[in-house]
C-alpha positions in Angstrom: 14.4 -22.4 12.2 10.6 -22.4 12.5 8.8 -22.2 9.2 5.2 -22.9 10.4 3.6 -23.6 13.8 0.1 -23.7 15.0 -1.1 -20.2 15.9 -1.7 -19.2 19.5 -5.3 -18.8 20.7 -4.9 -15.0 21.1 -3.7 -14.7 17.5 -6.6 -16.8 16.2 -8.9 -14.4 18.0 -7.2 -11.3 16.6 -7.5 -12.9 13.2 -11.3 -13.4 13.7 -11.7 -9.8 14.8 -9.5 -8.1 12.1 -9.7 -10.3 8.9 -12.3 -11.7 6.6 -10.6 -15.1 6.7 -13.1 -18.0 6.8 -15.9 -15.4 6.4 -18.8 -15.9 4.0 -18.7 -13.6 1.0 -22.3 -12.6 1.8 -21.5 -11.6 5.4 -22.3 -8.0 6.3 -19.8 -8.0 9.1 -16.9 -5.6 8.9 -13.6 -6.7 10.6 -11.8 -4.2 12.7 -9.1 -2.0 11.1 -5.8 -1.3 12.8 -7.0 1.7 14.7 -10.2 0.1 15.9 -8.2 -3.0 16.9 -5.7 -0.9 18.9 -8.6 0.8 20.7 -10.2 -2.6 21.5 -6.9 -3.9 22.7 -6.6 -1.0 25.1 -10.0 -1.9 26.5 -9.1 -5.6 26.8 -5.9 -4.7 28.7 -7.8 -2.4 31.1 -10.3 -5.2 31.7 -7.5 -7.7 32.4 -8.8 -9.8 29.5 -7.1 -11.5 26.5 -8.4 -11.7 22.9 -9.0 -15.4 23.3 -11.0 -14.8 26.5 -13.7 -13.2 24.4 -14.6 -16.3 22.5 -17.8 -17.9 23.9 -19.0 -14.8 25.7 -22.4 -13.3 24.8 -23.0 -9.7 23.7 -24.2 -8.6 27.1 -21.1 -9.9 28.9 -18.8 -8.4 26.3 -20.6 -5.0 26.6 -20.2 -5.0 30.3 -16.6 -6.2 30.3 -15.3 -3.7 27.8 -17.8 -0.9 28.5 -19.2 -1.0 24.9 -22.6 -0.3 23.4 -24.7 -3.4 23.0 -24.7 -3.3 19.2 -20.9 -2.9 19.0 -20.5 -5.9 21.4 -22.9 -7.9 19.3 -20.7 -7.2 16.2 -17.6 -8.5 18.0 -19.4 -11.6 19.1 -20.6 -12.3 15.6 -17.0 -11.9 14.3 -15.8 -14.4 16.9 -18.5 -16.9 16.2 -16.7 -18.3 13.2 -13.9 -19.7 15.3 -14.5 -23.3 14.1 -14.3 -22.3 10.4 -11.2 -20.2 11.2 -9.4 -23.1 12.8 -10.1 -25.3 9.7 -8.9 -22.5 7.4 -5.7 -22.0 9.4 -5.0 -25.7 9.3 -5.4 -25.6 5.5 -3.0 -22.7 5.2 -0.5 -24.3 7.6 -0.4 -27.4 5.4 0.6 -25.1 2.6 3.4 -23.5 4.5 1.6 -20.3 5.5 1.7 -18.9 9.0 -0.2 -16.2 10.9 1.2 -14.0 13.6 -0.3 -11.1 15.5 0.9 -8.4 17.9 0.2 -10.9 20.7 3.1 -13.0 19.4 6.7 -12.5 20.3 7.6 -13.1 16.7 5.6 -10.1 15.5 8.2 -7.5 14.3 8.9 -4.9 16.9 9.9 -2.4 14.2 6.3 -2.4 12.9 4.8 -1.7 16.3 7.4 1.0 17.1 7.2 2.8 13.7 3.5 2.4 12.8 2.0 2.5 16.3 -1.8 2.1 16.1 -1.5 1.7 12.3 0.5 -1.5 12.6 -1.3 -4.4 10.9 -3.1 -6.5 13.6 -2.0 -9.7 11.9 0.6 -10.8 9.3 0.4 -13.8 7.1 3.6 -15.3 5.7 5.8 -18.1 4.5 9.3 -18.8 5.7 11.3 -18.4 8.9 9.3 -15.7 10.8 12.4 -14.9 12.9 14.0 -13.4 9.8 11.6 -10.4 10.1 13.8 -9.2 13.0 17.0 -9.1 10.8 18.6 -5.8 9.9 18.1 -5.0 6.3 18.3 -2.5 3.4 15.1 -1.8 1.6 15.4 -1.4 -2.2 12.4 -0.1 -4.1 11.8 1.4 -7.5 9.8 1.5 -10.7 8.5 -1.5 -12.5 9.9 0.0 -15.7 13.3 1.1 -14.6 16.0 1.5 -17.2 19.0 -0.8 -17.6 21.3 1.6 -15.6 18.9 1.7 -12.7 18.6 -2.1 -12.7 22.4 -2.5 -12.7 22.6 -0.1 -9.7 19.9 -2.2 -8.0 22.0 -5.3 -8.4 25.0 -3.5 -6.9 23.1 -2.2 -3.9 21.7 -5.7 -3.2 25.1 -7.4 -3.4 26.6 -4.6 -1.2 23.9 -5.2 1.4 24.5 -8.9 1.4 28.3 -8.5 1.7 27.6 -6.3 4.7 25.6 -9.1 6.4 22.3 -7.4 5.9 19.0 -8.8 4.4 17.4 -7.2 1.3 13.9 -6.0 1.9 11.6 -5.4 -1.1 8.1 -5.4 -2.4 8.4 -8.4 -4.7 7.0 -6.5 -7.7 8.3 -6.6 -11.2 11.3 -4.4 -12.0 13.6 -3.0 -9.4 12.0 -5.1 -6.6 12.4 -8.5 -8.2 15.9 -7.6 -9.6 17.0 -6.7 -6.0 15.7 -10.0 -4.6 17.3 -12.0 -7.4 20.6 -10.2 -6.8 20.5 -10.9 -3.1 19.9 -14.6 -3.8 22.8 -14.7 -6.3 25.1 -13.1 -3.7 24.1 -15.8 -1.2 22.0 -13.4 1.0 18.5 -13.4 2.4 15.4 -11.6 1.4 12.4 -10.2 3.2 9.6 -9.8 0.6 6.4 -7.9 1.4 3.8 -8.9 -1.2 0.7 -7.0 -2.4 -0.9 -9.9 -4.2 -2.0 -13.5 -3.6 0.4 -15.1 -1.2 -0.9 -18.6 -1.8 -0.1 -18.3 -5.5 3.3 -16.8 -4.8 4.4 -19.8 -2.8 3.2 -22.3 -5.4 6.2 -21.1 -7.6 8.9 -23.8 -7.3 11.8 -21.3 -7.1 10.0 -19.3 -4.4 9.3 -22.5 -2.4 12.9 -23.5 -2.6 14.1 -20.1 -1.4 11.7 -20.3 1.5 12.6 -23.9 2.5 16.3 -23.1 2.3 16.0 -20.1 4.6 16.9 -17.6 2.0 13.5 -15.8 1.9 10.5 -15.0 4.1 7.4 -13.6 2.4 4.7 -11.7 4.3 1.5 -9.8 3.8 -0.9 -7.8 6.0 -3.8 -9.2 3.9 -5.5 -12.6 3.7 -3.4 -15.1 1.7 -5.8 -15.2 -1.2 -6.2 -11.4 -1.5 -5.6 -10.2 -5.1 -3.5 -7.2 -6.1 -5.0 -3.8 -5.7 -3.6 -0.2 -5.5 -4.6 -0.1 -1.8 -2.8 -3.4 -1.1 0.3 -2.0 -2.8 0.2 1.1 -0.5 -0.1 -1.1 2.6 2.7 -3.3 1.4 5.0 -0.2 1.0 4.6 0.5 4.7 6.0 -2.9 5.5 9.0 -2.5 3.2 10.0 0.8 4.9 9.2 -0.2 8.5 11.0 -3.6 8.3 14.2 -1.9 6.9 16.9 0.1 8.5 17.2 2.3 5.5 15.6 2.3 2.1 17.2 3.0 -1.3 14.8 4.5 -3.9 16.4 3.6 -7.2 14.0 5.1 -9.6 10.8 7.2 -9.1 8.6 9.5 -11.0 7.8 12.8 -9.3 4.3 13.1 -8.2 3.0 9.7 -9.4 3.3 6.0 -8.9 3.6 3.7 -5.9 7.3 4.2 -5.6 6.8 8.0 -5.2 3.9 7.6 -2.9 5.7 5.2 -0.6 8.8 7.3 -0.4 6.8 10.5 0.3 4.8 8.7 3.1 8.0 7.3 4.6 9.7 10.7 4.6 6.7 12.5 6.1 6.3 9.9 8.8 10.1 9.8 9.4 10.2 6.0 9.7 13.7 5.4 8.4 16.4 7.1 6.3 15.4 7.3 2.7 18.2 7.4 0.1 18.2 8.4 -3.5 20.6 7.1 -6.1 23.4 9.3 -7.2 25.7 12.0 -5.9 23.8 15.2 -6.8 20.1 14.4 -7.0 20.0 14.6 -10.8 16.3 14.1 -11.5 13.2 16.2 -10.5 12.0 13.3 -8.3 15.4 13.1 -6.6 15.4 16.8 -5.8 11.7 16.8 -4.7 12.3 13.9 -2.3 15.6 15.5 -1.1 13.6 18.5 0.1 11.4 16.2 2.0 14.5 14.8 3.7 15.9 12.1 1.5 19.6 11.5 1.6 21.7 9.9 -1.1 23.9 6.9 -1.9 26.3 6.8 -4.8 28.5 4.3 -6.6 31.4 5.6 -4.7 29.7 4.8 -1.4 29.1 1.2 -2.5 32.8 0.9 -3.3 34.3 2.6 -0.3 32.2 1.6 2.8 30.4 -1.5 3.9 26.7 -1.5 4.2 26.9 -1.9 8.0 29.3 1.0 8.4 27.0 3.1 6.1 24.0 2.3 8.2 25.8 3.4 11.4 26.6 6.7 9.8 23.0 7.1 8.8 21.7 6.2 12.2 23.7 9.0 13.8 22.6 11.6 11.2 19.0 10.4 11.4 18.8 10.9 15.1 20.1 14.4 14.8 17.0 15.4 12.9 17.1 14.1 9.4 14.9 14.1 7.4 14.2 17.8 7.5 11.1 19.6 6.7 10.7 21.5 3.4 11.8 25.1 3.6 12.4 28.0 1.2 16.2 27.7 1.8 18.6 25.1 0.4 18.7 22.1 2.7 22.2 21.2 4.0 22.6 17.5 4.6 25.4 17.1 7.2 26.3 13.6 6.2 27.0 14.5 2.6 27.6 18.3 2.8 25.5 19.1 -0.3 23.0 22.0 -0.4 20.0 21.0 -2.5 18.0 23.7 -4.5 14.3 23.6 -3.9 12.3 21.7 -6.4 8.7 22.5 -7.4 6.2 20.5 -5.4 3.4 18.6 -7.1 0.4 16.8 -5.6 1.0 13.1 -5.9 -1.4 10.8 -7.7 -1.9 7.6 -5.8 -1.4 4.8 -8.3 0.2 1.4 -8.2 4.0 1.0 -8.4 
């Protein structure tokens, strides 16, 4: 088990190009976003160059090598110029148990690259055994203010996943997320927690540090370790929860609003993984609306009659046949469950935090 190791030179370079780590607050430079980095990576590959190979080159050389305008090459050189400060900052983070990986590392989760493509985060920061990010898992998400029945169902799903030899993947937020993680720990399982707030503060918590050190949890973030919570960060975190899971159970959502709704809607439109709603007949307006975007269902009976691993195998077969399906004017027939679902009215979602 490897908790922290020194980052590879290419990963340091990707961090310089795509994050504000070790950058002065007054700096006018703008790091590359995921799409811009993917484009630059293509140019690097075509030129037979590595990210680390750019360090120390002047703007003219970079412009010629990558066929870039001079001003754009100068921006890249300026981003790379803080390599010394970055090394010191990464050493500081390493001493606190925080690692960094990039798409240049074999430890970077293949599922993120495959499902997100050019939108995959260029780097991830985290704490814990990075190899756990490759584990099969069930995502569990829901409202911060879920009722007692929803929280009890959350506990059952988490325990069911652990009994089936799967990790629990969640967003580490108050409510359903934190209850799912606690239930997984109580059942002796492991947790992959994608956070949307300050990772450094998270791992100062004694219980969290113990879970990480014991190999029960790995925390990760696509943002700098000191980044505070924001709605945008929560939306980015949601992508990780879905794309690191093999299926995601949405325990409680409000139709058209909140981060839980927004995350499920995005996942269904992108068709990343099977998305499941609680229950046997899509009882709430949110359930019915998400069903018409292609969500399936998971019931108390499913938890008692099949293992999580068996359930995922059934989902995989059904998913590859075309689920989720697009919204239509006709009832949608879900072959795995055999339930036609009446069309629910559609509302434009409001992008807010979970």
